[in-house]
RODO-2510 file (C-alpha; in nm, 4 decimals, decimal comma):
residues 575
     n   res          X          Y          Z
     1     m    -4,6601    -1,3572    -5,4829
     2     a    -4,2886    -1,4260    -5,4800
     3     s    -4,1348    -1,6218    -5,7638
     4     i    -4,0009    -1,9734    -5,7133
     5     g    -3,6428    -1,8403    -5,7198
     6     e    -3,7177    -1,5680    -5,4669
     7     q    -3,8954    -1,8163    -5,2440
     8     a    -3,5941    -2,0501    -5,2540
     9     l    -3,3584    -1,7679    -5,1573
    10     v    -3,5826    -1,6619    -4,8715
    11     e    -3,6088    -2,0203    -4,7477
    12     e    -3,2292    -2,0504    -4,7554
    13     a    -3,1860    -1,7241    -4,5650
    14     l    -3,4431    -1,8340    -4,3103
    15     e    -3,2654    -2,1664    -4,2604
    16     n    -2,9345    -1,9880    -4,2045
    17     l    -3,0933    -1,7658    -3,9404
    18     v    -3,2476    -2,0648    -3,7661
    19     n    -2,9198    -2,2580    -3,7544
    20     q    -2,6885    -1,9724    -3,6556
    21     f    -2,6797    -2,0641    -3,2860
    22     a    -2,4407    -2,3032    -3,1135
    23     r    -2,7161    -2,4070    -2,8730
    24     p    -3,0841    -2,4153    -2,9722
    25     l    -3,1889    -2,2462    -2,6493
    26     d    -2,9726    -1,9457    -2,7374
    27     c    -3,2946    -1,8323    -2,8998
    28     l    -3,3859    -1,7015    -2,5542
    29     r    -3,1296    -1,4256    -2,6022
    30     e    -3,3034    -1,3150    -2,9210
    31     l    -3,6471    -1,3199    -2,7638
    32     v    -3,5208    -1,1177    -2,4674
    33     q    -3,3656    -0,8669    -2,7072
    34     n    -3,6993    -0,8292    -2,8875
    35     s    -3,8696    -0,7694    -2,5527
    36     l    -3,6133    -0,5071    -2,4583
    37     d    -3,6625    -0,3350    -2,7932
    38     a    -4,0341    -0,3264    -2,7155
    39     g    -3,9635    -0,1338    -2,3934
    40     t    -4,0781    -0,3985    -2,1462
    41     p    -4,0325    -0,3162    -1,7744
    42     r    -3,9695    -0,6852    -1,6952
    43     i    -3,9416    -1,0270    -1,8612
    44     e    -4,0678    -1,3579    -1,7213
    45     v    -3,9335    -1,6901    -1,8503
    46     a    -4,0724    -2,0256    -1,7370
    47     v    -4,0391    -2,3943    -1,8270
    48     d    -4,3256    -2,6386    -1,7778
    49     y    -4,3747    -3,0064    -1,8582
    50     a    -4,6910    -3,2038    -1,9272
    51     p    -4,6378    -3,5830    -1,9356
    52     e    -4,8252    -3,7811    -2,1975
    53     d    -4,7104    -4,1184    -2,0628
    54     d    -4,4316    -4,2566    -1,8435
    55     q    -4,1646    -4,1874    -2,1039
    56     r    -4,2590    -3,8777    -2,3009
    57     g    -4,4423    -3,5496    -2,2723
    58     v    -4,4501    -3,1887    -2,3886
    59     v    -4,2117    -2,9208    -2,2660
    60     t    -4,3490    -2,5673    -2,2824
    61     l    -4,1170    -2,2688    -2,2704
    62     h    -4,2800    -1,9346    -2,1893
    63     v    -4,1296    -1,5921    -2,2576
    64     d    -4,3596    -1,3104    -2,1486
    65     d    -4,2939    -0,9388    -2,1675
    66     f    -4,5021    -0,6340    -2,0790
    67     g    -4,3829    -0,3925    -2,3415
    68     e    -4,5601    -0,2073    -2,6188
    69     g    -4,6829    -0,5234    -2,7893
    70     m    -4,7664    -0,5426    -3,1610
    71     n    -5,0551    -0,4474    -3,3806
    72     e    -5,1300    -0,6024    -3,7189
    73     e    -4,9000    -0,3686    -3,9088
    74     i    -4,6007    -0,4567    -3,6901
    75     i    -4,6863    -0,8262    -3,7064
    76     d    -4,7021    -0,8215    -4,0863
    77     n    -4,4046    -0,5939    -4,1544
    78     q    -4,1602    -0,6544    -3,8667
    79     l    -4,2320    -1,0050    -3,7368
    80     t    -4,3635    -1,2416    -4,0022
    81     r    -4,2325    -1,1096    -4,3325
    82     m    -4,0143    -1,4152    -4,3727
    83     f    -4,2796    -1,6698    -4,2796
    84     s    -4,5493    -1,8167    -4,4977
    85     s    -4,9076    -1,7418    -4,3942
    86     t    -5,1377    -2,0395    -4,4452
    87     k    -5,3878    -1,7917    -4,5902
    88     e    -5,1672    -1,5616    -4,7970
    89     g    -4,8397    -1,7501    -4,8655
    90     d    -4,6383    -1,4254    -4,8822
    91     l    -4,2584    -1,4545    -4,8563
    92     t    -4,0516    -1,1387    -4,8956
    93     r    -3,8050    -0,9878    -4,6454
    94     i    -3,7501    -1,0136    -4,2737
    95     g    -3,8465    -0,7335    -4,0336
    96     k    -3,7060    -0,5845    -3,7107
    97     f    -3,8462    -0,8474    -3,4756
    98     g    -3,8257    -1,1308    -3,7271
    99     i    -3,4542    -1,2114    -3,6832
   100     g    -3,4954    -1,2769    -3,3128
   101     f    -3,8240    -1,4562    -3,3488
   102     t    -3,6901    -1,6835    -3,6251
   103     s    -3,4368    -1,8233    -3,3778
   104     i    -3,7174    -2,0097    -3,1991
   105     f    -3,7168    -2,2743    -3,4701
   106     a    -3,3642    -2,3818    -3,3784
   107     m    -3,5405    -2,5793    -3,1011
   108     r    -3,7412    -2,7749    -3,3637
   109     p    -4,0705    -2,7013    -3,1835
   110     e    -4,4004    -2,8741    -3,2507
   111     a    -4,5715    -2,5354    -3,2374
   112     v    -4,5245    -2,1773    -3,1187
   113     l    -4,8144    -1,9769    -2,9794
   114     l    -4,7892    -1,5973    -2,9658
   115     h    -5,0308    -1,3519    -2,8039
   116     t    -4,9833    -0,9784    -2,8378
   117     g    -5,1786    -0,6563    -2,8425
   118     r    -5,1411    -0,2870    -2,9029
   119     h    -5,3688     0,0153    -2,9264
   120     g    -5,6824    -0,1850    -2,8555
   121     e    -5,6259    -0,4676    -3,1034
   122     y    -5,5195    -0,8147    -2,9856
   123     w    -5,3810    -1,1041    -3,1875
   124     e    -5,3062    -1,4733    -3,1608
   125     l    -5,0542    -1,6367    -3,3952
   126     l    -4,9956    -2,0111    -3,4128
   127     f    -4,6726    -2,1144    -3,5873
   128     h    -4,6454    -2,4743    -3,7050
   129     a    -4,3444    -2,7017    -3,7267
   130     d    -4,3038    -2,6187    -4,0976
   131     r    -4,2864    -2,2465    -3,9990
   132     s    -4,6193    -2,1603    -4,1553
   133     y    -4,8628    -1,9767    -3,9316
   134     d    -5,2215    -1,8795    -3,8667
   135     k    -5,3145    -1,5313    -3,7485
   136     v    -5,6424    -1,4649    -3,5659
   137     r    -5,7753    -1,1494    -3,4060
   138     v    -5,9002    -1,2080    -3,0510
   139     d    -6,1120    -1,0113    -2,8062
   140     r    -5,9262    -1,1021    -2,4861
   141     p    -5,6930    -0,8139    -2,3839
   142     v    -5,3180    -0,8880    -2,3919
   143     t    -5,0475    -0,6751    -2,2329
   144     g    -4,7152    -0,6917    -2,4171
   145     t    -4,6166    -1,0089    -2,6017
   146     r    -4,6401    -1,3644    -2,4685
   147     i    -4,4685    -1,6509    -2,6462
   148     t    -4,5152    -2,0209    -2,5680
   149     i    -4,2964    -2,2801    -2,7386
   150     y    -4,4141    -2,6438    -2,7459
   151     r    -4,1702    -2,9290    -2,7921
   152     r    -4,2030    -3,3006    -2,7295
   153     a    -3,9316    -3,4532    -2,5141
   154     r    -3,8547    -3,7612    -2,3113
   155     a    -3,9070    -3,7241    -1,9387
   156     a    -3,5355    -3,7891    -1,8807
   157     e    -3,4488    -3,4879    -2,0994
   158     v    -3,6495    -3,2366    -1,8994
   159     p    -3,3913    -3,1577    -1,6239
   160     g    -3,1290    -3,0949    -1,8923
   161     i    -3,3612    -2,8600    -2,0815
   162     v    -3,4356    -2,6667    -1,7628
   163     r    -3,0669    -2,6468    -1,6780
   164     e    -2,9693    -2,5284    -2,0257
   165     a    -3,2447    -2,2663    -2,0317
   166     r    -3,1240    -2,1311    -1,6970
   167     d    -2,7585    -2,1359    -1,8114
   168     v    -2,8390    -1,9573    -2,1369
   169     l    -3,0301    -1,6838    -1,9570
   170     t    -2,7624    -1,6491    -1,6918
   171     y    -2,4908    -1,6057    -1,9546
   172     w    -2,6704    -1,3701    -2,1924
   173     c    -2,8835    -1,1781    -1,9441
   174     e    -2,6860    -1,1772    -1,6170
   175     h    -2,6562    -0,7979    -1,6132
   176     s    -2,9688    -0,6991    -1,7986
   177     t    -3,0909    -0,3537    -1,7087
   178     c    -3,4420    -0,4989    -1,7278
   179     p    -3,5438    -0,7438    -1,4508
   180     i    -3,5590    -1,1006    -1,5833
   181     s    -3,6938    -1,3951    -1,3843
   182     f    -3,6830    -1,7692    -1,4475
   183     e    -3,9378    -2,0155    -1,3065
   184     d    -3,8927    -2,3927    -1,3090
   185     r    -4,2490    -2,5201    -1,3101
   186     t    -4,1423    -2,8776    -1,3860
   187     l    -4,0730    -2,9298    -1,0143
   188     r    -4,4372    -2,8580    -0,9387
   189     t    -4,5399    -3,0963    -1,2177
   190     e    -4,3271    -3,3760    -1,0724
   191     s    -4,4708    -3,3158    -0,7267
   192     q    -4,8271    -3,3287    -0,8545
   193     a    -4,7576    -3,6436    -1,0524
   194     s    -4,6457    -3,8223    -0,7375
   195     v    -4,9666    -3,7478    -0,5425
   196     d    -5,1918    -4,0380    -0,4435
   197     d    -5,5006    -4,0301    -0,6685
   198     d    -5,7168    -4,1750    -0,3899
   199     d    -5,6668    -3,8664    -0,1713
   200     p    -5,8464    -3,5618    -0,3242
   201     f    -5,6729    -3,3222    -0,0838
   202     a    -5,3196    -3,4541    -0,1346
   203     a    -5,2579    -3,2290    -0,4347
   204     f    -5,2971    -2,9215    -0,2163
   205     a    -5,0731    -3,0632     0,0565
   206     e    -4,7913    -3,1764    -0,1710
   207     e    -4,7850    -2,9021    -0,4351
   208     a    -4,4364    -2,7537    -0,4481
   209     e    -4,3833    -2,3816    -0,4255
   210     p    -4,2849    -2,2282    -0,7605
   211     v    -3,9082    -2,1838    -0,7907
   212     v    -3,8658    -1,8317    -0,9279
   213     e    -3,5112    -1,7082    -0,9723
   214     r    -3,3907    -1,3581    -1,0447
   215     i    -3,1585    -1,3880    -1,3442
   216     s    -3,0553    -1,0267    -1,3901
   217     r    -2,8370    -0,8766    -1,1211
   218     p    -2,6202    -0,5664    -1,0788
   219     m    -2,2881    -0,5678    -1,2600
   220     d    -1,9962    -0,6379    -1,0267
   221     l    -1,6588    -0,8131    -0,9903
   222     p    -1,6693    -0,9895    -0,6526
   223     e    -1,3814    -1,2348    -0,7084
   224     t    -1,1034    -0,9734    -0,7079
   225     l    -0,8564    -0,8311    -0,4575
   226     l    -0,9525    -0,4761    -0,5413
   227     n    -1,2066    -0,3344    -0,7832
   228     t    -1,3690    -0,0080    -0,8762
   229     s    -1,6659     0,1114    -1,0782
   230     e    -1,7040     0,4153    -1,2968
   231     l    -2,0186     0,5444    -1,4614
   232     q    -1,9703     0,7707    -1,7611
   233     p    -2,2214     0,8968    -2,0140
   234     e    -2,3130     0,5908    -2,2232
   235     l    -2,0432     0,3770    -2,0567
   236     e    -2,0407     0,1683    -1,7381
   237     l    -1,7022     0,0319    -1,6270
   238     h    -1,6209    -0,2266    -1,3612
   239     v    -1,2481    -0,3023    -1,3316
   240     g    -1,0716    -0,5318    -1,0847
   241     l    -0,7291    -0,6754    -1,0056
   242     g    -0,6558    -1,0174    -0,8610
   243     g    -0,8140    -1,3570    -0,8991
   244     e    -0,8834    -1,5306    -1,2281
   245     p    -0,9091    -1,2616    -1,4997
   246     l    -1,2547    -1,2228    -1,6518
   247     y    -1,3485    -1,0098    -1,9514
   248     g    -1,7100    -0,9168    -2,0213
   249     y    -1,8673    -0,6932    -2,2850
   250     y    -2,2328    -0,5882    -2,2650
   251     n    -2,4684    -0,3834    -2,4777
   252     g    -2,7706    -0,2549    -2,2903
   253     g    -2,9298    -0,5555    -2,1309
   254     l    -2,7418    -0,8387    -2,2979
   255     t    -2,4007    -1,0033    -2,2957
   256     l    -2,1998    -0,9667    -2,6148
   257     v    -1,9288    -1,2031    -2,4902
   258     r    -1,7848    -1,3023    -2,1537
   259     g    -1,4857    -1,5248    -2,0893
   260     t    -1,1318    -1,5709    -1,9599
   261     s    -0,9402    -1,6053    -2,2864
   262     a    -0,6887    -1,3297    -2,3638
   263     e    -0,8109    -1,3484    -2,7232
   264     l    -1,0999    -1,1260    -2,6115
   265     l    -0,8466    -0,8479    -2,5519
   266     g    -0,7026    -0,8330    -2,9018
   267     s    -0,4178    -0,5806    -2,9251
   268     f    -0,4726    -0,4848    -2,5585
   269     a    -0,3717    -0,8300    -2,4286
   270     q    -0,0330    -0,7242    -2,2904
   271     q    -0,1818    -0,4342    -2,0992
   272     l    -0,4969    -0,6043    -1,9707
   273     r    -0,4376    -0,9782    -1,9424
   274     h    -0,4121    -0,9499    -1,5619
   275     v    -0,7213    -0,7277    -1,5322
   276     s    -1,0824    -0,8307    -1,4800
   277     f    -1,3442    -0,6045    -1,6285
   278     k    -1,7049    -0,5762    -1,7341
   279     v    -1,8050    -0,2934    -1,9638
   280     r    -2,1531    -0,1957    -2,0755
   281     a    -2,1972     0,0442    -2,3663
   282     d    -2,4550     0,0838    -2,6391
   283     r    -2,1743     0,1637    -2,8842
   284     l    -2,0399    -0,1912    -2,8498
   285     d    -2,1811    -0,4362    -3,1006
   286     h    -2,1671    -0,8103    -3,1667
   287     t    -2,0001    -0,9823    -3,4597
   288     l    -2,1977    -1,1230    -3,7503
   289     t    -2,1827    -1,4652    -3,5840
   290     r    -2,3314    -1,3035    -3,2692
   291     d    -2,0839    -1,4866    -3,0441
   292     s    -1,8301    -1,2105    -2,9707
   293     v    -1,7767    -0,8364    -2,9606
   294     l    -1,7003    -0,6432    -3,2770
   295     r    -1,3460    -0,5045    -3,2641
   296     n    -1,3792    -0,1575    -3,4098
   297     e    -1,2890     0,1934    -3,2956
   298     n    -1,5739     0,1938    -3,0427
   299     w    -1,4326    -0,1242    -2,8887
   300     a    -1,0793     0,0218    -2,8805
   301     a    -1,2031     0,3436    -2,7179
   302     v    -1,3762     0,1446    -2,4433
   303     l    -1,0648    -0,0650    -2,3745
   304     r    -0,8493     0,2459    -2,3556
   305     e    -1,0756     0,3563    -2,0726
   306     v    -1,0277     0,0186    -1,9061
   307     v    -0,6478     0,0598    -1,9340
   308     r    -0,6710     0,4011    -1,7696
   309     v    -0,8865     0,2805    -1,4807
   310     a    -0,6695    -0,0305    -1,4325
   311     g    -0,3607     0,1902    -1,4090
   312     e    -0,5170     0,4031    -1,1372
   313     l    -0,6322     0,0906    -0,9560
   314     t    -0,2811    -0,0548    -0,9634
   315     f    -0,1445     0,2229    -0,7427
   316     q    -0,4310     0,1681    -0,5006
   317     l    -0,3422    -0,2018    -0,4961
   318     i     0,0187    -0,1181    -0,4068
   319     e    -0,1028     0,0791    -0,1054
   320     r    -0,3374    -0,2040    -0,0102
   321     a    -0,0526    -0,4586    -0,0410
   322     e     0,1694    -0,2503     0,1883
   323     q    -0,1092    -0,2358     0,4448
   324     a    -0,1507    -0,6142     0,4173
   325     c     0,2241    -0,6586     0,4698
   326     e     0,2199    -0,4428     0,7809
   327     a    -0,0731    -0,6507     0,9087
   328     g     0,1123    -0,9783     0,8500
   329     e    -0,1304    -1,1085     0,5847
   330     d    -0,0521    -1,3518     0,3041
   331     l     0,0898    -1,1493     0,0135
   332     s     0,0893    -1,4158    -0,2587
   333     a    -0,2202    -1,2846    -0,4373
   334     y    -0,0897    -0,9266    -0,4335
   335     h     0,2516    -1,0336    -0,5630
   336     q     0,0909    -1,2378    -0,8396
   337     v    -0,0937    -0,9336    -0,9736
   338     l     0,2009    -0,6969    -0,9320
   339     a     0,4279    -0,9412    -1,1158
   340     l     0,1918    -0,9316    -1,4122
   341     v     0,1826    -0,5523    -1,3967
   342     a     0,5622    -0,5464    -1,4004
   343     q     0,5493    -0,7406    -1,7293
   344     a     0,2819    -0,5201    -1,8844
   345     h     0,3198    -0,2256    -2,1198
   346     p     0,6765    -0,0851    -2,0741
   347     s     0,5716     0,2740    -2,0006
   348     r     0,3207     0,1715    -1,7351
   349     a     0,5473    -0,1025    -1,5943
   350     s     0,8304     0,1443    -1,5326
   351     r     0,5982     0,3781    -1,3423
   352     v     0,4681     0,0902    -1,1332
   353     q     0,8174    -0,0388    -1,0561
   354     r     0,9270     0,3046    -0,9372
   355     a     0,6251     0,3107    -0,7068
   356     l     0,7005    -0,0391    -0,5795
   357     r     1,0672     0,0056    -0,4928
   358     g     1,0321     0,2052    -0,1732
   359     r     0,7233     0,0231    -0,0447
   360     k     0,7481    -0,2436     0,2233
   361     l     0,5870    -0,5244     0,0275
   362     f     0,7992    -0,8230     0,1335
   363     y     0,8629    -1,0171     0,4514
   364     g     1,2169    -1,0465     0,5826
   365     h     1,3225    -1,2515     0,8840
   366     e     1,1280    -1,0505     1,1403
   367     e     0,9729    -0,7456     0,9714
   368     p     0,8472    -0,6041     0,6396
   369     i     1,1175    -0,4896     0,3982
   370     s     1,1274    -0,2956     0,0701
   371     f     1,2747    -0,3947    -0,2622
   372     d     1,5313    -0,1160    -0,2357
   373     l     1,6676    -0,2836     0,0754
   374     i     1,6674    -0,6248    -0,0915
   375     e     1,8483    -0,4881    -0,3947
   376     s     2,1158    -0,3170    -0,1841
   377     q     2,2419    -0,6612    -0,0773
   378     e     2,2117    -0,8230    -0,4188
   379     s     2,5604    -0,7211    -0,5340
   380     r     2,7119    -0,8928    -0,2268
   381     t     2,5299    -1,2200    -0,2757
   382     g     2,4938    -1,2288    -0,6540
   383     g     2,1201    -1,2759    -0,6163
   384     i     1,8262    -1,2411    -0,3814
   385     l     1,8594    -1,4516    -0,0691
   386     l     1,5465    -1,6532     0,0073
   387     h     1,4527    -1,7329     0,3657
   388     p     1,5090    -2,1002     0,4576
   389     g     1,2242    -2,1163     0,7092
   390     d     1,2425    -2,0559     1,0809
   391     g     1,5155    -2,2496     1,2588
   392     p     1,8783    -2,2260     1,3777
   393     l     2,0125    -2,1569     1,0271
   394     a     1,7761    -1,8634     0,9695
   395     t     1,8584    -1,7236     1,3134
   396     a     2,2321    -1,7453     1,2466
   397     i     2,1974    -1,5789     0,9047
   398     h     1,9936    -1,2989     1,0580
   399     q     2,2461    -1,2492     1,3387
   400     a     2,5184    -1,2227     1,0760
   401     r     2,3177    -0,9300     0,9288
   402     w     2,2243    -1,0977     0,6036
   403     l     1,8889    -0,9985     0,4561
   404     m     1,6520    -1,2836     0,3619
   405     v     1,3168    -1,2680     0,1835
   406     r     1,0298    -1,4986     0,2720
   407     a     0,9074    -1,5916    -0,0721
   408     s     0,6211    -1,7811    -0,2303
   409     p     0,6344    -1,8711    -0,6012
   410     e     0,4359    -1,5528    -0,6693
   411     t     0,6872    -1,3456    -0,4711
   412     e     0,9805    -1,4939    -0,6618
   413     t     0,8106    -1,4130    -0,9917
   414     l     0,7591    -1,0525    -0,8832
   415     l     1,1235    -1,0178    -0,7746
   416     r     1,2465    -1,1624    -1,1042
   417     n     1,0314    -0,9213    -1,3014
   418     f     1,1779    -0,6154    -1,1354
   419     a     1,3976    -0,4302    -1,3835
   420     p     1,7523    -0,3912    -1,2406
   421     p     1,9179    -0,0507    -1,1953
   422     v     2,0902     0,0790    -1,5077
   423     l     2,4429    -0,0176    -1,4013
   424     q     2,3406    -0,3650    -1,2855
   425     g     2,1413    -0,4065    -1,6034
   426     l     2,4496    -0,3363    -1,8112
   427     l     2,6670    -0,5770    -1,6130
   428     r     2,4111    -0,8546    -1,5780
   429     t     2,4373    -1,1410    -1,8269
   430     g     2,1273    -1,3337    -1,7207
   431     p     1,8051    -1,3085    -1,5211
   432     r     1,7990    -1,2081    -1,1566
   433     l     1,8946    -1,5066    -0,9405
   434     m     1,6959    -1,6413    -0,6491
   435     l     1,9336    -1,7987    -0,3977
   436     r     1,8111    -2,0412    -0,1360
   437     a     1,9779    -1,9495     0,1924
   438     q     2,0521    -2,3159     0,2641
   439     d     2,2411    -2,3345    -0,0655
   440     r     2,4597    -2,0417     0,0344
   441     f     2,5076    -2,0874     0,4097
   442     v     2,5605    -2,3832     0,6409
   443     l     2,5624    -2,4197     1,0154
   444     p     2,8085    -2,7044     1,0787
   445     r     2,8997    -2,8754     1,4020
   446     p     3,2657    -2,7870     1,4737
   447     i     3,4771    -3,0669     1,6133
   448     d     3,7004    -2,9673     1,9011
   449     d     4,0652    -3,0640     1,8765
   450     a     4,0272    -3,2642     2,1966
   451     d     3,7744    -3,4897     2,0207
   452     l     4,0154    -3,5871     1,7402
   453     d     4,2284    -3,8983     1,7612
   454     p     4,6065    -3,8403     1,7721
   455     q     4,6679    -3,9061     1,4017
   456     e     4,3870    -3,6684     1,2920
   457     l     4,5156    -3,4021     1,5273
   458     k     4,8653    -3,4420     1,3893
   459     l     4,7385    -3,4061     1,0312
   460     l     4,5258    -3,1010     1,1234
   461     e     4,8169    -2,9244     1,2916
   462     r     5,0355    -2,9781     0,9834
   463     l     4,7535    -2,8490     0,7604
   464     r     4,7165    -2,5380     0,9772
   465     h     5,0870    -2,4743     0,9544
   466     y     5,1004    -2,4981     0,5747
   467     m     4,7858    -2,2917     0,5208
   468     a     4,9171    -2,0178     0,7519
   469     r     5,2409    -1,9996     0,5504
   470     a     5,0622    -2,0069     0,2129
   471     t     4,8097    -1,7370     0,3105
   472     q     5,0514    -1,5353     0,5221
   473     g     4,8619    -1,6073     0,8414
   474     s     4,5168    -1,4959     0,7166
   475     t     4,3558    -1,8391     0,7344
   476     r     4,2712    -2,0562     1,0352
   477     v     4,1661    -2,4194     0,9761
   478     h     3,9097    -2,6176     1,1810
   479     m     3,7522    -2,9575     1,1471
   480     g     3,3751    -3,0052     1,1366
   481     d     3,0794    -3,2336     1,0684
   482     l     2,8700    -3,1263     0,7661
   483     s     2,7164    -3,4632     0,6873
   484     d     2,3563    -3,3360     0,7137
   485     q     2,3978    -3,0027     0,5326
   486     g     2,3129    -3,1211     0,1817
   487     l     2,6595    -3,0448     0,0420
   488     d     2,7693    -3,2212    -0,2731
   489     d     3,1437    -3,2394    -0,3392
   490     e     3,2492    -2,9298    -0,1490
   491     f     3,5580    -2,9986     0,0579
   492     f     3,5325    -2,7041     0,2982
   493     v     3,3290    -2,3970     0,3933
   494     e     3,4509    -2,0567     0,5126
   495     a     3,3526    -1,7697     0,7414
   496     p     3,4933    -1,4559     0,9086
   497     p     3,6822    -1,5321     1,2312
   498     g     3,4690    -1,6256     1,5308
   499     q     3,1433    -1,6870     1,3400
   500     a     2,9397    -2,0063     1,3634
   501     l     2,7766    -1,9434     1,0232
   502     y     2,9801    -2,0578     0,7255
   503     e     2,9417    -1,9857     0,3539
   504     r     2,9678    -2,2529     0,0943
   505     g     3,2487    -2,2222    -0,1597
   506     k     3,1971    -1,9440    -0,4096
   507     d     3,4009    -1,8212    -0,7060
   508     g     3,4378    -1,4685    -0,8326
   509     l     3,6741    -1,1734    -0,8330
   510     l     3,5265    -1,0100    -0,5235
   511     r     3,5487    -1,3348    -0,3317
   512     a     3,9131    -1,3842    -0,4310
   513     l     3,9991    -1,0345    -0,3111
   514     w     3,8177    -1,0981     0,0176
   515     r     4,0227    -1,4140     0,0712
   516     r     4,3471    -1,2358    -0,0056
   517     f     4,3084    -0,9303     0,2132
   518     t     4,0945    -1,0413     0,5098
   519     k     4,1322    -1,2923     0,7863
   520     r     3,9006    -1,5894     0,7771
   521     q     3,8422    -1,9368     0,9045
   522     i     3,7728    -2,2467     0,7018
   523     l     3,6114    -2,5658     0,8205
   524     v     3,7170    -2,8923     0,6535
   525     r     3,4584    -3,1669     0,6133
   526     r     3,5603    -3,4650     0,8155
   527     d     3,3450    -3,6965     0,6000
   528     h     3,4874    -3,5786     0,2643
   529     h     3,6761    -3,8338     0,0578
   530     l     3,9785    -3,6001     0,0085
   531     y     4,0240    -3,5692     0,3823
   532     q     3,9767    -3,9410     0,4410
   533     t     4,2326    -4,0202     0,1668
   534     a     4,4824    -3,7738     0,3143
   535     l     4,4242    -3,9185     0,6636
   536     a     4,5062    -4,2671     0,5347
   537     a     4,8209    -4,1344     0,3588
   538     s     4,9293    -3,9448     0,6710
   539     w     5,0350    -4,2688     0,8380
   540     s     5,3148    -4,2918     0,5812
   541     d     5,4003    -3,9208     0,5406
   542     v     5,1968    -3,6653     0,7344
   543     n     5,3742    -3,3670     0,5730
   544     r     5,2884    -3,4725     0,2183
   545     a     4,9315    -3,5553     0,3192
   546     a     4,8863    -3,2109     0,4796
   547     t     5,0474    -3,0415     0,1762
   548     a     4,8050    -3,2202    -0,0548
   549     l     4,5102    -3,0994     0,1530
   550     a     4,6406    -2,7411     0,1577
   551     y     4,6989    -2,7512    -0,2186
   552     a     4,3410    -2,8786    -0,2757
   553     i     4,2029    -2,5902    -0,0680
   554     l     4,4086    -2,3265    -0,2504
   555     v     4,3096    -2,4626    -0,5907
   556     a     3,9401    -2,4692    -0,4961
   557     e     3,9689    -2,1066    -0,3856
   558     g     4,1385    -1,9987    -0,7056
   559     r     4,4386    -1,8676    -0,5142
   560     d     4,7140    -1,6837    -0,7037
   561     q     5,0553    -1,8261    -0,7854
   562     d     5,2212    -1,6523    -0,4881
   563     a     5,0233    -1,8622    -0,2410
   564     m     5,1109    -2,1802    -0,4295
   565     r     5,4784    -2,0831    -0,4405
   566     r     5,4847    -2,0145    -0,0667
   567     l     5,3287    -2,3540     0,0017
   568     l     5,5707    -2,5452    -0,2214
   569     h     5,8732    -2,3465    -0,0998
   570     h     5,7946    -2,4340     0,2594
   571     q     5,7431    -2,8011     0,1704
   572     t     6,0494    -2,8509    -0,0540
   573     g     6,2804    -2,5765     0,0580
   574     l     6,3199    -2,4590    -0,3033
   575     p     6,3446    -2,0847    -0,3816
***
């Protein structure tokens, strides 16, 4: 007999085991594990309900296996060592099957009935609510171990119990190597309860077919763009890219943990946060709280294998993305994954970016284009030019031989994450810019001189004269309507001679050199307040009004002092 102190310690340990689960029905995981340890070829779980009145009844939860079963020695030394026999009252230590079996009492059952047999001896154990039990030898043969848990419940609670039992099994046993089925017998009970008592044959007509579901299923990753499987000795790997990342760890038949939080990746988060995987290995183990995977060297070795497989899969995804681009498919999902890869571990990211550069993975105006081609224009524009959508502006930009990229948010993220060439990286002071084409180019409506009133035409001719002198004949001035182009306070736009597509004002050394050494045309906004003010002043002095307009243009362009001097010399006659 155990002492009072020993008994108290055992009772405390037993209580801790009972209350270790977040959900009472998580005990199903422990019972399934016991069945797997017993070598069962299959496991059958069922929920039944027997009403006692209109409000309450008894829920019975059955867990049956067909494994080796137990004889008296196993029952006494591996199952019930922590329980008190009503005949013997022995309380010592828990056995192999006792930890899992103890979890049953988290449900607060009225009773638990267990039938088992092995080597020609068969036993029935009845556990009471206070966790004491009676053990009786029986003559009826039993294959494996069959457990029935009895618990009173309100009728309204039954659907929730069934749902939770199914959810618990689905989470913990979804990829069990042993077939596991779940049967909801409460549906049949409800159907029978609704039968007319006056019709003796109605029960046979109305009885519902048992709803038996297969819980265990093959391990896979269906919600991914691309996935692969690899079977190694003592390790099964399923790795995928695309979709919502999912991380699952499994030992034999049961889930250790499955979820979407990057916390499940530990120190591998940067390399694997974009990867979905499920790994099954006997060397993986659960934590003491039994709600996650133990992060030890075995865990790290498994994740290193996942990193390797994910790296190989990435290059396959690049090929698949190029094929999708050639076929005209939506590339957003591919770009989303590749953007995450480009942010991953530096050594792997650099390899991936080198592989990406020459691939046609983006849509231009009319055909697929590569990042190398996009980048070749970047120095001219100061950023990556984004397509404005089909229309006259896009057509004009394309005809002017500017390269545009049709971009979704995922595409923009991928382009930003591309590391720049070494020289650009040294010169760049900020992140890569995404430029909306409509913010860079405009397609105005030029106004013909014949459509101007005499005073406007007089002012325009004076402005042309002064600008030609100031820029030594390199600039031609036109008038235009830009009222619907979304311009803010820009006074004019500019373009090479003869083009209908104009660029909005832009600063910079290269632009200043272009203005100084090439011919160009500028188009003044007719609706701009500077022009309207100068037009009003032109009635008093058209030369001063035109000079003021020319000066405003030269200042906005950042013209050098020589241009200003030429303008003022022509206006005042001063040397």
